[in-house]
N, C-alpha and C positions, 0 to 999 in steps of 0.2 A: 346149271343146275335147270332140271324138269320139271316142267311147272304137273305138279299132280292135277288130276282132273276127278272126280264123283260118277258113277253109273251117269246120273242124270245132266251133269256139265256135258258131257260125251253125246248124249242123246239130245239134247237142245243143240249142239254142235254142228252133229249130222241132220238137224232140220227136223228133229220129233217134233217140236212146238213150234213149226212153222218157219217161215221164212226169213222175217226177220228177227226172231228170237234167234238164229241161228245166225246171221251177221250180225247180231249184238256181243255174242259169245264171242265168234270168231276173231272181232277187235278186242274186243277185254282179253282174249287170251293171247294176243301176241303183245299188246300193253302190259300186263302181266309177266309174259316173257319180257321183255324190254325191262323193266325194272326189276327185273331177279326176283320176281314171288315165287315159293314153294307150290302154291294153291292159293285155295279158294273159299271164302267164308261168307256165310249168310249175313243178308242184312236186313235191315225193321224196315226201313224209308229209306226214302232218297228226296236231294233236292234239286233240282235242277236249274242250269245258269243260263241255256240257249234261248233264251224266250227274246232275249233283245236282238231284234235284225240287223247281222252288220254285213250282210249281204245276201247272194244267194245259192249258194254252198250249203249255208247254216241250212236254209228253208230246205233244200233238194233231201239232204239227209234225213230229216224227221219227214218229208212228204215219202221218202223212200218207203220208211220203218210201218206209216201209216196203209199206205198202198198194200204192205205187203200181208194186214193185219195183225201187227201188235200190240200189244198191253203190257203194261207194266205191272212187275209183278208181287210190288208191295207200294203201299202208300207215298205219294212221289208229290211233292209238292211243288209249284212254279215258283221261280225269281222273277222277276220284273219285265215287263214285255218295253216295247218304244212305244205304247197307245196307252192312252190314259181313256181305258172303256166306258169307266161310271161317266165323265166327262168329258167327251170326244170334240165338245165344242172348245176345247181351251186350248188345242193341240194344234199345233202352226205344220203343216207337213202336205207336202204337195202328195196330191192323188197315186203319183205312180210311187211311192215309197210306203204312203198309209196302206195299201191293198197286201204288200208283203209280210206288213209289219203284222197288221190283222190278219193273218192266213197263220204267221207263224205261231202266234198264241194259241189260234184256233186249234193249230193241229195237233200239239202238243196235248190241248184235252181230249181229244179224237185217242188219241194214247192210253187214255185212262187217269192224265196227272189229274191234280185238283184244282181249278181256277183261283190259288190264292195269291201271284201275281207280287208277293211279298219279297224282299231282300231279309225278312226275318218271321222265318217260318216258325224259329221256335217263341213267337207271340201267339202262332195261332192251336189249333185242336192237336195240330200235327208232334208237337215238340217232343221229343228224343226222352227217355229215363235217362239215369247215372248207366254207367259201361255198356249200352245199347250201341251197336254196328250201323253205320249208318254210311251213307254215299249223298256226298253234301260238295255243291257249285256255291259260288258267291263267300269270298275271303271273310266279310266280316261274321255271315253265318255259322260259317267250320268256325271260327275260332272262340266263336260265342261257346257252340254245340261241344266245344273239347275243353274249355277251358271253366266256363261257368256251370255248363250243366255235367261235362265227364261222358257225354257222350262220345263216341269215336268216330273218325275221318279223317282222312289225306286230303289236301286240297287238289277238290277235283275238277276237273275243265270240262269245258267243252265236249259234250260226244261223250265223252268216257262217264259222266254221271250219269248222262242215258241210256247207256247199255250196261251200268249197272244194276238200274232199275228195272230196264228189262228183260236180265238175265235174274234179277233178286240174287245177287252175287258180288262180293267185292275183292280184288286183289290179298290175301292173308300178307299184308305187308307195314313199313311204315307206322304210322299212328294207332293202327290199329291193334297193333301189339303193345302189350304192356314193357318192354324191356326198351324201346323206341320212346317212350313218352317221359322219359328222365328229363328232370333241369340239365342244361348244359353251360349256362351265363348266369350269372347272380346281379343284380342290379339294387344295389341297397337307398331307399331313400333317407336323402337326411334332408328335412325341413322339418321348419315351425309348429310344432300343432296346430293347427285353425282349422275351420271348417270346410271340411274339403270339397270345395265346387267342379263343378263338371270340367271345368278348361283344367284343371288340376290333373284331371284322368287322361284328357286327351292328350296333355303335355309330355305326361310318360308313355303312353301308347306311343307318339311320335317318336322317342327318343329310343324304346326299345326295339323298333321295329327297323330302327336305321342301324342301330349299333350288335343286332343279331345276328343276322346271317341267316346262317341256317338250322342256327342252335336255340335250342327250346330256350325261355326265359323266366326265370325265376326273380318274382318282387318282394322283397323285403322291406318292411316298414310303411306300406301303404295303407293310407288310411282305411277304417272300413269305410266302405260305399253306402250310399245313403238307400241305394236299391240298384238292382241287378241293371239298370241304364247307364248307368255311370262306367262298369265294367263295359257294357256293350262297348261303348266310345271309346273305350283303353283301347279293345281289341281289334274293333275297325280302322281305329289311326295308326296301328301297330300294320295291322295288316295291309295300309295302303299303303307304308313306308317301306317295307320290309313284306318279309315273306312268311313271316311268323301265324302258325297255324292252330299253334296252342303255347297258352303261358300259362304260370303259375306263382299268383300270389299267395302268398303262407299265412298260414290262420284266416285266408277269405275264400277262395277256391276250392273243389274238391278232393282233390288229388294233392293239398300241399296244406294238411293242417298243421304239418310243420317243416323246418327245412330240409331235415334229413329225410322227410317221406319226396318230397319235392326230389330230391336230388338222387331219390333213392338209395341212401346209405356211400355216393361217390361224396367227392368233392366237386364245386364249381370249376369249369376250366378256367373262367374270364371272372374278376370283379369289378362291375366298376360303379361307383358312385355317383348320385344324381342329385345335386344341391336345387335349391328352388329359382334358383339361375338362372340353372340350365333349363328347367321347365321355362320359364319365360322366356327364355332366345327360341326356343323350339316353337312357340305359340307365338311369337314376332314373328316368323319365318315364314309364318302363316298369310301374312299380309302384310304392305307397306301402308296401311290405308292409314289418315293419321286421323283425331278426334277432328269431326266438325267435316268432315267430308260430306258432301250430298247423297243422299240416299236414295237407290231407284228400286227396292224391293228387298224381304227379307227372304232365307229361304231355311227353314227346319224340316229335321227327320229324313237325316241320312246316315243311317239306318233308317227305314221305318220307324215314326213315333209310335209308341205304345200307348193305350188307355191310360198308363199311370203320367206318362208325360203331356197327354190332353189334358190331365187332371191339373197339373203344374200351370200348365198357359194357360187354362182358358180363364181364370180370375185373374193372370195378369195383364190379360187382354182387358179384362173388364175394371180394373186400376187403372190402368195406363191410357185406356181410350185412344188408341190412335187412330187418325180420323182423317189426316194430310194426303190420303190420296196413296202411301204407300203400301201396294202388298205383301201380305204375309202370307207365304205359302206353307202349307207346311203336308208334307209325304206322307204316306201313311199307307197298311195294309187294308183292302178293303175289308176284312173282317173285322177288324177297328174300328171302321170308319163305320159301318152296319149299325156295329154295338152302341155308337156315338148316337147316331140316329134313331135307334130304338131308345136310348134314353132322353131324349131333345136335348143333348147338350152340346150344340150346335147353333139353334132357333137363336136367331137375330144378330150371330157371331160377324157374319159377312159388312155389319156396317163399319168394326171395327179393321175392316182388310181382310179378313182372312179367307184363305183361297186352298179347300182340301184338295189335295193331289193323291189320287190311287193309280193303282197299279203298274207304274212306273216315277220316276225319279226327276226332278229338273236338273239334275246334272247331264243328262244323257237325250232327253226330249225338250224340243222346241216350246215350252211352256211359258217362258218367262216373256213378262210384255216388252220389255224394253229393257238393252242388254249392254247399254249404254252410258250403264251409272253405276256407283257403289251395290254390292250384294252382300247383305250381312245376314253370317252363318253363326250358330255354334256348334259345327259338327268339322271335325277335321278333315273328315275323307270328301267333305263337298270341296271343302275350304281349299283341299290338295289337287281335286280333278277338274274343279269348272273351271277354271283361265284356259286351262286347253282344251277343254270338252266344246264350251260354250264363248269362250272369249272374255266373259265378265270381269271387271276387278272386284274383290273377295275383303273384307272387311272380317275377322271374325271375333268373336265375343259368345261371354254367356249366355243365355238364354234371355236372361234379366233384361242384361244391355240388349240386346235385340229388339228387346219390343221396346224398349224408352227410348229407343234410337227410330223406331216405327213412329212414334209419336211427337217426336219433334222436328222431323224429316231431314237430322243428319247424325251421323256417327258420335256415338257417347259413349266412355268405358266409365263402370267403378263408379255409376254416378248413385247415391240413395236418395 
């Protein structure tokens, strides 16, 4: 199959817009040929996952684009980096590692990217609209954009996402195309009607991520979410335990008003029933920490806390009044943090152990003061990755239980 390029594509490939744009287009063409795309399409935005420093190769790649005078062609947000530029004093990083980590973040800004440094670009003013074609990296952002918003992106990895941003183009392939967005596997929830807490959505996400493979899951019987943050938690868990880039929740997400619409008139290839016991079992696998275990810290906000989540958290802190020296780290985007500071919402909250973290996340950066005790979280993604990434023992629970545990100094769950 031959990749069809427009005259503008060919001009860019031939150096008509400079050496950096030519290099980006050359990589994008090779990638598109490898996956069998027939052509390229225009995108309205991009989100870059390559700000996290993993080694010299990533920095060299971006630096080369900077030296070549490269600029992104569409509004481009940046994922978390390896450093909290807002609160640099809390990051424990050797100078030899700090310098390239900071440089990588700065180099992306020199390409014209926006200094968002958040894994939740959908919480910024750059949130896409339904049906818009975008090129996003970062697994939770991808599944949120596709599923909750109805924008269109594939799971773009490091460098390819930036090449799309540098050219304003993406391969016309995969989830960019309507026919590839239909559901393939059905998950029927069989649970008693109850108030849908956050952990329910995390548990469902864990299950569909593990069982879907490369098939798009459709969920029927999902309780109406309190807000989009519960769908954010579901998608993040599904993208963490599997390769889910799009899910349909019947009657909830925009491309699944009915079961028939979600499957585009086809029948599911497989149907899996999810009972309450399945959800409890999936959540139990996130941690084997018993109630009563001594607590070292709480970490919330993976993906980054929204303003709405902050508005739920702050009254909990005032009511529980944790003050036993248990830090409560909350990862959030700098735009959200700025809004909270302008509103005066965080005034005096450090007395309750609150430690806001911006630009990065506590499971990828050395921020936690103690790694020798149990860290409690309400995030399926954090609970999944943190033990391997930073070597901590994790206890998973809803946010209310995390705050109550911080107040008493040990793990408690389900206590009213």
